[in-house]
C-alpha positions as CSV (number, residue, x, y, z in Angstrom):
1,R,-55.0,-25.6,-38.5
2,S,-56.7,-22.5,-36.6
3,L,-58.1,-21.2,-39.3
4,C,-59.5,-24.8,-40.2
5,Y,-61.1,-24.4,-36.8
6,L,-62.7,-21.0,-37.4
7,R,-63.9,-22.5,-40.6
8,L,-65.5,-25.3,-38.9
9,G,-67.4,-22.6,-36.3
10,E,-65.0,-23.6,-33.5
11,P,-63.2,-20.3,-32.4
12,E,-62.3,-21.4,-29.0
13,A,-60.3,-24.3,-30.6
14,A,-58.9,-22.0,-33.3
15,L,-57.8,-19.8,-30.4
16,K,-56.1,-22.3,-28.4
17,D,-53.9,-23.5,-31.6
18,A,-53.4,-19.7,-32.5
19,L,-52.0,-19.5,-28.9
20,T,-49.6,-22.6,-29.2
21,C,-48.5,-21.2,-32.4
22,C,-47.9,-17.9,-30.8
23,A,-45.8,-19.4,-28.0
24,L,-43.7,-21.6,-29.9
25,K,-43.0,-19.6,-32.6
26,P,-43.5,-15.9,-31.8
27,E,-41.7,-14.4,-34.8
28,W,-44.2,-16.2,-37.4
29,P,-46.8,-13.4,-38.3
30,M,-49.5,-15.9,-39.3
31,A,-49.9,-17.0,-35.4
32,Y,-51.2,-13.2,-34.6
33,V,-53.7,-13.7,-37.8
34,C,-55.1,-16.7,-36.3
35,K,-55.1,-15.5,-32.7
36,G,-56.6,-12.0,-34.0
37,A,-59.3,-14.1,-36.5
38,A,-60.3,-16.4,-33.7
39,L,-60.8,-13.4,-30.8
40,D,-62.9,-11.7,-33.4
41,A,-65.2,-14.7,-34.0
42,M,-65.6,-15.2,-30.3
43,G,-67.0,-11.2,-30.1
44,N,-63.5,-9.8,-28.7
45,P,-62.5,-7.1,-31.4
46,M,-60.4,-5.1,-28.8
47,E,-58.4,-8.2,-28.2
48,A,-58.2,-9.3,-31.8
49,C,-56.8,-5.7,-32.5
50,S,-54.2,-6.2,-30.0
51,A,-53.2,-9.5,-31.5
52,Y,-52.9,-8.1,-35.0
53,V,-50.9,-4.9,-33.5
54,C,-48.2,-7.5,-31.9
55,G,-48.1,-9.2,-35.4
56,L,-47.1,-6.1,-36.8
57,V,-44.7,-5.4,-34.4
58,V,-43.0,-8.6,-35.4
59,D,-43.7,-8.0,-39.4
60,P,-44.8,-4.3,-40.0
61,S,-44.9,-4.8,-43.7
62,N,-47.3,-7.9,-43.6
63,V,-50.5,-7.4,-45.6
64,V,-52.5,-10.0,-44.5
65,L,-52.4,-8.5,-40.9
66,R,-53.1,-5.3,-42.2
67,Q,-55.9,-5.9,-43.9
68,R,-57.2,-7.7,-41.2
69,L,-56.6,-4.8,-38.8
70,N,-58.3,-2.4,-41.5
71,A,-61.2,-4.5,-41.9
72,L,-61.7,-4.8,-38.1
73,F,-61.4,-0.9,-37.7
74,D,-63.9,-0.5,-40.6
75,R,-66.5,-3.0,-39.4
76,M,-66.2,-1.4,-35.7
77,G,-66.1,2.2,-36.9
78,W,-62.9,3.1,-35.1
79,T,-60.5,5.6,-36.5
80,C,-56.7,4.8,-37.1
81,V,-54.4,6.4,-34.6
82,A,-51.1,8.0,-36.0
83,M,-48.0,7.2,-34.2
84,D,-44.9,9.0,-35.4
85,G,-46.9,10.0,-38.6
86,K,-47.6,6.4,-39.6
87,H,-50.9,4.5,-39.0
88,V,-51.3,1.5,-36.7
């Protein structure tokens, strides 16, 4: 539902829904995808980055989270930080 709100141009509603998802089911990686997308749409790329990283803590191999994080880094001109030889 959160991503539907985003497509309707309602990022605040999308964030509210995503936060509810994160609270009710914190082990679900898609909740962090939705949270990050909403925060990014609201002009908060650093917070979006944090949401994507939190999702990767839950599911380190999640392709969607990795793609969103990489796209955000590319768009913002950020460089990846290597931790223990792995990219965040």
